[in-house]
N, C-alpha and C positions, 0 to 999 in steps of 0.2 A: 506734298511729295519729299519735302525735307525731312520729315517726322519718321523715326522707325515705322515699319509696316505694322506693328502691333497696338501702333497709337494712334493711327489714321481715322478710325471708324469712330472711336471715343472723341478726337477731336471734332470731328464734323458732329456728332451728336450735340456736344456742347455749345457750338457754335452757330448752330441753325434752328434752335429752338423755337424761335418766332417765325421762321420762312420755310415751309415744309418743299416746297418747289424746288427751292434752292438746295435743300439737303438731298431730294432725291436725284437731282442733277449731279451732285458731286458725288454721290454713291456709284450711279452710273458709269461716271467717268472713271473711278477707281476699280470698278468692275471690270471696265475694258481693260487696265492697265495690268489688271493681276489675276485674270480668270484662269485657275489651275486646276478646277474639280473635273472630273470625268463624268458625262452624263450622257445615257443611253440617246443616241440619235442628235446628240447636241456637241459632241466634241470635234475640233477643228484643227488641231495642232497635229504635226505628221511624225509619223516615227522616224529615227535616224535612217535606215536602211530602206524602208518602203517596201519590203517584201512581204506577202501573204504567207500564212500557213496553207498548207496543202489540204489539211482536214484537222477536224476537232470533234473527237468522239466519234458519233456514227454519222456525223455530217462533213461533206466536201466544201470547202470554201469558195465561193464564187465572186465575192467582191467585198468591197470594205465600204461600210455605211458610215462610221464614223470614228475620231479616234481623239486621244489626249494623251496627257504626259505619263499617265497610269497604266494605260490601256486600250483596247479598241473594240468596236461593235462590227461584227461580220456577217455578211448574207451567207447562210448555209442551205445547202440542199441534201437531204437524206440519203445516204448511200446504198441502204438497203432495199432489196427490191420488193419488200411486202407491200408499200405506199408509198407515194410520193407527198413530201412535206417540204416546205421553205420555212426557215426559223432565223432568227436574229440572235448571234452567239458574242456574248460578253466574255472578253477575256483580259487577263491581267499580261500588262507587258512583261515579258521575261527581263529579269533583272530589277523589275520595281517592286518586288513582293517584300513584304514586312510583315510582324507577326498583327500590328494594329490594320494593316492594309486586307492581310488574307481574312481577318476575324469580320471585318466589315463587309468584305464580299461574301462570307459565310451567311452573315447577318442577312444582308439583301437575300440571299436564296432561300433562306428560312422565311422571311418575311413574304415574298411573294408565293411560296408555297400555300400559304394560309389564307392567302386572297384570292377569291373568283369573284368577278363581278364583271359586267360587260363593257366597263369603262377603264377597266385596269389591265394592263399588259399582262397576258397569262405566262405562268411559268411551265416549261414543258419538259424540262430535265437539268441536270447539272452533274458535275463530276469534275476530274482533274486529267491534264494532258498527261503524255507518256511523261514529260519532262517535270510533271508534278505543278504546272501551272492551274490554277483554279479556273472553272469557265461555268458559265449559265446558258442554256438554251431557251429562248423565249420566242413568243409571239413574233412573229415579222409584221409589221405594219406598212403599208403602202399609203404614206401620207407625207404631210409636212408639218413642222412645227408651228405651233398655234401663232407665234409672232409672225411668221411668214405667211400664214394662211389669213391673218387679219390685215396684212398688207397688201396683199395679191387678189383675195377673193373680196369681191363686193357682196358679202353677204349682208342679209336683212337683219334688221331689229330683233327679229324672231328666232332667225337661226343663231345668232350671237347669244340671245338669252338661252335658248334652248342647249346651246354648248357648254354654257356656264353652268347651268344647272346639272347636266350631266357629269361635269367636273365636281361638283358639290357632291353629288350622289357617290362619285367613286371616293371621293376623301372621307366622306361620312361613313361610307362601308369601311374604310380601313379605322376609321376612329372607334366603331363598333367593335372590331376585332383588337382593340388597344393599340394600334398601330397610327404612330404619328409620322407625317412625310417628311416634314421639316424643310423640303426644298422645292416649294410648289413655285414654279416659275413658266413662261411660256415655252423655253425649250425644252421642260420636260412633260410635255403635254403635246402630243401628235394628234392630229385631225386625219383620220383615215378617210378613204373614199365613200362616199355618202355622208360625209360631215359627221362622222361619230368621234366623239372625244375620248382618245386614250392617255391615262396616266401613266407614264413611266419613271424609271429610275428611282427605286427606293434603298439606293445604295447608303444614304444617312437616315434612314427612317430607324425608329427607335419606339421602344414601348415606354408609355409614361414612367417619368421618374416619380417615385413617392414621396411626399412631403418629409425631409430630413435627410434625404438619401443623397449622398454625394454624386457630384458629375465626374465622368470618367476623366480621368487626369489629361488626356489630349484635348477636352474641351472647355478648360479653365482659362484660356488666351484666345484671343482674336485670331491669331495665327493657327491655334489647333481646330478652330471652327470649321466644319463644311458646311457652308451656306453660300446663298448668292445675294451680294449687296443690293439693296433697292427693294428686295422681296423680303428678305427676312424681318420678323419681328424685332423690336427694340431689344427686349429682355433676352434675345439670342445675341444681338450685337455685344451685349455687356457679358455674354459668356454664361448666360443663367441656363436653367434646362428648359427645355421645349416642351410645351403642352398642346393640348388639342387648339388652345385659342391662339399659338403661334401660327398653325394652319389657316385659323380663320383671318388673322392678319394678312396673311400672304392673299387668302383669295380676296380680300379687300382692294389689294393693289391690283390683283388681276381683274376685277370688276370694274375699276374704273377705267382702265385700258381697254377692255372689251365694249363697254357702253359710253364711252368718253364723249362721241359725237353726237348722244341723244339730248344734251343740255338741260335734262331734267333735273328739277330740285330733290325729287325723291331718290335718283340715283345719287348725288352729291351726299345725303344723309345717310344712306346706306353704306357707302364706301367708307365716309367718315366713322361710322360706329364700327365697323367691321375692323378698321385700321387705325382704331384708337391707342394712343401711347401706352395707356393703362391697360392692361388685359382685363382688368374688372369692368371696363367700360365698353367692352367689344360686346357681338352678340354670343350668348352663351354656349352655343353650337353651331357646327355648320348648317344643321338642319334649320336653325332658327333664322340664318342668313338666307337661306334658299327659300325659306317660305316668304320673306319679306318679297324677295326677288320675283317670285309667282305672284304675290298680291300686286306689284307694281305692273307686271304683265298683264294682269288681267283687268287693270284698272281699279284694284282695291286699296283700301288703306295700308299703308305703309307703317308697321310698329315702332321703326326706327323715328319716324317722323315726330310723333308724339304731338299730333295736331289737333287734337280735340275732336268734339262734336261736329262742330262745323267743317272742320276737314274732311270728315268721313261723310258728310252729307254732300260735300262738293264732289269727292268721287263717286257716290252712287250716282248722282245727278249727270256726270260725264259718261259715266257708264252705261248710263240707261236714258241717254237725252231724248230720244223719239218716245219711248214710254213715259219718261217724266213730264213731258211737254202734252203728250197726247191725255194722261191721267190728269194732269192739272187744269188743262183747258175744259176737260169733262165735268171734273168736280167743281170749278169756277161757275159753269154753266148751270149745272145742277143746284149748286148751293144758291146761285142767284134765282134761278128759277122758284126754288122751295121759298126762298125770302119772300118773293114777289107774290107768290100763291098764297102763303100763309098770311102775307099781310092784307090780301086781297078778302082772305077767308074771313080774316078777324073783322074786317070793315063790313063785311055782307052779314054779319050777324044779325042786323036789324030786319033783314027782309027774307023770308022763308024761301024765296023762290032763288034768291042772290046765295042763300046758304048752301042750298041744294047743288046749285053748280059748283060753287067753291069745294064742297066737299068732294064733289066729283073729279075736279082739277087735281086736288091733293092725293087722293087716292089713286088717280091715273098716274101722276109723276113717281109717287112712291113705288107703286108697281113695276113702271118702267125700270127703276132703280134696281129693283130685285130681281127681276126678270129677264128683261131684255137686255138692258146693258151688261149685267151681271154675267151673261151666257155669253156676250163677246166678249168680256174680259177674260173670261176662264180660257178663252183660247190664245190668250196673250200672256206669254211668260212672264215670271217675275211679278204678279200680281195679286198672289195669295192674299197678304195682309190688306192690300188695299180694297180688295174684294170684300173682305171680313169687315171692314170699317164701312163700305157704302152698304152692305146689306143692314148690318145693325143700326145706322144712320136712318134707313128707309123704313126698318122695321118700327123703329121709334115712332116715326110719324104713322104708321099704319095703327100701331097698338094705341095712339092717341086717338085715332078716327073711331075706335072700338067702342068707346063709351058714348058715341052721340046717338043720338035716337033713330039716326039714318043707317045705323049699323044694320045689316041684314047678314042672313046666313051665308050669302055668297061672300061678303067681305071677311066675315069671319075663316072660311076656307082660305081667303087670300092672305089672311094673317098667319094661318097655319102654314101654309105654302112658304111664307115669307121666312118664318122660324127655321124651316126644314132647310132653306136654302142657306141661310146664316150657320145652321149646325155641320151640312156639308162643308163648308170652307173651314169650320173650326175641326174637323175630326174625321172627314171620311176617308176610311183606308183605300179605297178605290180612285183617288185622285190626289193631286197637290193640296195639302192640309196644314193647320198649325199644331197639330197634335194636341187642342185642348179637350179633351175626351169629357171630362166633368161639364165643362161649359156648353158643348154640344150635346150632351146625355138631358140636360135642364132645358134645352129651347126644343128639344124634341119631344120630351114628355109633356112640356107646356101645350106645343101644338097638338098632340094626342087628345090632351084634355079640353083645349078648345073646340076640337072636331067632335068627341064624345058628349060633351055638352049641348050639342045641338039637338040630341033627345034621340030616340030608338026610331022615331018615325024617318029620320032624314039619313039613317044609316045605308040605305040601299042607293041611295042618290050616287050615281058614278063618280063625280068628282070630288065628293067627299069620302067614299069608299077608298078612291086611288090615292088621295091624300093622306089618308089614315094608315093604309098598307105602307106608302112611302116612310111614312114616319116610325113605324115600328119596325120595318126592316132595316133602316138606317141604325136604330138601337141595337138590333140584333149584331150587325155588322160590328159594331163600338164595342160592344160586350165581348164579342169573339175576339178581335184583334186589339182593342185598347185595354180591356180587363181580362183577358184569356179566359173569360168564363162559358166554356161550351155549353153547361146547361141553360142558363139564360138564353144564350142566342139561339139555342135551338127551340126553346118556348116561344120567343118573340117569332121568329122565322115561320113559325107553323101558325101564328095567330094573326100575321100579316096576310098569309095565303088564304086563311077563313074569310077575312075581309073581302080579299079580290073574287073569290070564287062566287061571293052573294050577289055580284053585279050580272044581271042578264045579259045572254050573248049579244042581243040587239042592241044593248045600251053600252057596250065597250067600245069607248072611243079611245083619240089620240091618250090622253092622260092616262086611262086604265093601261093602254099599251106599254106605256113608259113605267108605270109601276111593275107590271108584270116582267119587263126585260131586267128591272133592277132585282126584283125578287129571284129570279131566275140564277143570276149571277151571284147573289148573296148566297143562296143554297150551295153553288158548287164551290165557294168560298170555304163555306163550313164545312163540305165534304173533303175538299182538301186539307184542311188542318186537322180533321179527324180520320183522314186516310181512308173513306168510304168509297172504294173503286166502283162498285155497282151503281152508286149515286152519281158518281162522276161522269160515268159513261152516259148512264139514261138522261141526267142533266144535260149534257152536249148534245146529245140526239134531240132534245127537247127544243133546243135553240134554233136547231136546222129544221126543225117542223114548223116552228114558230114562223120562220123566215118564209117557208113554202106557201103560207096564207096570207103573204103580205101581196100587195098589188104588184104587176109585172114591175111597173117603174120603181117602185121600193125596193123590190129585189135586187136593182143595180145599184143603189145608193151606198153612201159610205158608210152608214148604218148598219147595213146587210153585211158588208164586207168586214166591218169591225166585229159583229156577233159572230160571224163565221171563224173570224180569227180567234176569239174567246173559245168556242167550241173546240177549235184545234188545240189551243193552249191547255184546256181542263181535259181533254183526250190523252195528250202528250202526260199530262201528271197522272193520270189512271194507270198508264202501262209503265211509268217509271216506278210508281208505288208498288205495282204486282210484278215488277222486273220482267216485264214481257217483251218478245221481239227485240226491238232496239233500244229499249228504255224509254220509248218515246221519243228519241230524237228527231225521227221525221216529221212528227207532229209539232214539235216546238220548232222546227225550222220553218214548217209550213206558217204557222201561226206568225213567225218574225216577219215573212215575206207580206203576209196580208197587211199586219199592222203598217210596216212600211208603206204600203200601198196607199192607205189610209192618210199617213202622216205626209205622203207627197201632194195630197189635195190641201192639208191642212200642217203647212209646215210649221213646227216649232210647238205643236200643240201640246202641252204638258202632259194630259191623260193618256194621249197616244204614245208619246215618248215612254212614258213611265210603263205600259203594258209591252213595248217593245222591249224594255230593258230587262222586265221579268221574263220574256219568253227568252231572250238571249241567255240570261242567267242560269236557269233551268234548264235551257237546251244544252249548255256546257256542262252541266252535271250528269244529264242522261248520255252526252256522248262521251264522257271519261268513263263512265260506266260500260258503255258498249265499246270502250277499246278505241274509240275514235279520236284519239289525243290531239292530232292537228286540228280538227273541228272544234274541240272543246276549248283548247286555247284561244280560236279565233273569236268563240262566241264570248268567252270571258273578256276579253279585252273591248269586243263591242258593247257588252252590257257595263263595262268600267267608263267607257266614254261618255255613254249616254248618262249615266249617274252623275258624272261630273258635269255634264253639259246641264242638267238639270239643276244641279246645286248652283253653279255659276248664275244660272236666271234666277233663282230665289232660295239662298241658302237657309231659310227658316223652315223650307216645306218638309214637314216629318217624313213624308212618304218616299221622297229623294233621298233623304239621309238613311233610311232603311234600307233602299236599294242600293247605294253606295257602298255600305257595309257588307252585304251579301257579295256584291261585285267583285270586293277588293278578296274576299276570302275566295272566291271562285279562282282569281288570279294566282293566289299564293297556294291553291290545290294544285293548279296547273304547274306551277313551277316545281313542286314537288314531285307533281307525276313524271317531271323530266330531267329529275335527279339533284337539280339544283337547290338541295335543300338548306344551305345557308341564306338564300335570298328569300327562300319562301318562309322560312322561321321568322326572318325579319319583318316580313311583308306581314305575317298574321299576328306577330306582337304589336305592330302598329295599329291594327284593326282593333285589340283588345285594349290599347292605349286610349284611341278615341272613344270608344264605348264606355270606358271607365269614366273618362271626362265628361261624356255626355250625360251620365247618371247623376255624376256630381252636380252638374249644371243645372239639370231640371229635377232635382230635388231627390233624386232615388229612383225607385221602381222595382219591379220583382227581380231584375236582373237574369231574366231568361235569355236575353240576347247574348249577353257577356258569357253565361254558361255554354250556349251553343259555341261561340267564338274559342272559349278555352278547350272545348272538346276536340275544335278542329285542328288547333295546334296540338294538342294532344296527339291526335291520328298522324300529323306531319311529323312531329318526334319519333313515332315508332318508326315511321318508315325510313327516317334518317338514322335509325339506330340509337336514339338518344334515349335510354329507359327512364332518367331523371326528368326529362321534358315531358316523356308523355306521362308519367306517373302524376308527377306534380299537377299537371293541367286537368287530368281526368279527375283526379280526386277533388280539385276546386270544383268542375264541373258538376260532379256529381252532388256535392254539398248544396250548391245552388239549385240544381233541379229538386233536390230532395226537400228543400225549404219551400219551393214553388207548389209541390206535390201536397204538403201539407196546409197548404193555403187553399187546396181545391182548385186550383188554376194552371193545372198541367194538361196541356192538348194531347191527343191520343199519339200522333207523332213523336212528341217529345216523352211520353211514357213509354215507346218503344224503345228509345235510345238511352232512357235511364235504367233499363234491364241491362244492356250493354255496358255500360258505365258501372254499376255495380259490381257486375263480374271482374272488369279488369281491374277496377279500385281494390277490390278483395284481394286479385293475383298479386297487383303491386304490393301490397301490405304484408303479404306472405312471402315475399322476396322471388316470385316466379321469374323465370327469365323472358325476357322481352319477346322472344319468338313464341311464347306460349299463348300470349296476349291475342284476344280474338277479336273479329270486326265488331263494329257498336250496331250493327242491325242484324 
């Protein structure tokens, strides 16, 4: 304190390099001694006369919220009788005006005008009083500063984590709009009723200063800096320009305060990286910091930890403790059983009777792994990769038995069914899968060959016909969804239908029935993507007719409820494509209700959750088309929740990745429908960025999903009045669609969209006005 004020912070930095805790304490003490900046909701010093103004603009002043040496924040009520409104009014103190302060005040007003975010206090109005004193009318937040909230509220770890992520979302949004806050502190964050974070006081916020640009004169000394000691980044303390990384530093300090009691090593690592002295060592963005916090909260590996493969394995094991223990115990039991059985089988080769016995044991055990155990694991989330490994191992043993003289036709059918089960896990679009389409098709074709090689006399055998139909049907589905080859898909599905029809009525058992259920659904999927409305209607009615022929007990089973949900789902698609009635909204809602009732009896079943998510997503689109905006937003949010729930269970599941993408697009379109164009554009850009990263990670692809996402962003851009955004994205989508069309892989519903894209892209090139551009369908 004996040093001049401008030298104190530099002295602290130079003398506490090895003791960060001491540095933080000294800065906090210094801050208490010299706090002079006015912050919305955080000022405490009193005016000299203590009088309140009677009115400011159209507002009657009813109370004082906070005040400081340069001004005050008042509670105001709108005087006009057209509507009631309470606001917070920020007013510079009479007599404290200067050109610098007025410029700063006007800059804050301009900054807030450009920011519309649920976690940023909104700007309603602004102007000057009759005396010429500038003021800002802002959102009135009935809450408390974050620091007080942390002390007085016994908030859970989850609530504190959620609140921090809301703060990150607000700061990240400001950065996207080229705004650096520069003063992120607990007093500049209010916690509103309901526990929502609100970032306030953009009074010292600035746009980033480009390389080589000079700092404003008032910022070249510590005395001229507007900052809060203890939260300001070191480069700011040294008088350097603020960057987005300066806000990251402040968020790191804030994170250490909000989650200090957790005592977690990952939190310490995240805080250390965010608040690193050298900006180059910090998180590159607020989103990167938020992603690490989300990973920590979900039990996933934290990028800042850099713990390697062993660290990731420990995280996985902790996150899936029950599943890991069950799977490990099961695999240990099976491996031990296989070792013992195979050893016994080898030792019994000298005796034909013993050989037959051991052969049967290995066959039985491998069959259990492929069918009974695999079916049980199918209902356990997060087991996609484990199931694939299990099926591959069991298939290896079955294939080894095929060369034995004891291998009969029934064993070959078992081997074929084993290959089909393995292919389902590898690439079936109807359930969680690994998106290994080439491997899946290879196994399905091998299964088909095994069955066909049994000869024409065996083709009418019910078990063989059912297996052959399932193999060909799955091939048709993968050609449709994986390779977007509608011609090949149609040929295969027709061939599978012929195989099923050859089985006499009296010979049709459970295996034939399951193959028929699969085949009906595959045709409905085909009819969906090819937009064949009559086939969608007739196929849905056929499902209901099949159920009516079941036994009374089975008609009450979960299989029956699930199939009725499928029938409602595809009827909804038929009405949506045909633009009839309510665009299928009621059918999608019915399907969602039925899927939910099945899921209640089989909690967490991935295949059921997957169909629930799709019915909610398409229901959202239908409700939007029918003008039911509230329902559309609700269903979009539900679909997004299920998609991320599935990905949290198995992040490698391709079906869930696709659902997450379309659900996120539904949320973006819902935001646009409510006029929140900035948020909608940001959300859809995030979808596009994720899809581009996926294409790079997976080694390319047709890019048709990316084209669809760009098309949606163009549509949002048109609604927002942004001609450049609409035209650039439509042009890119048209190019990608055209390339896929030349490959012969464009499906019918995509071809319909391409016609609209071409028309609008042509209009864009000719300079047509935004209002003249047409809808894409």
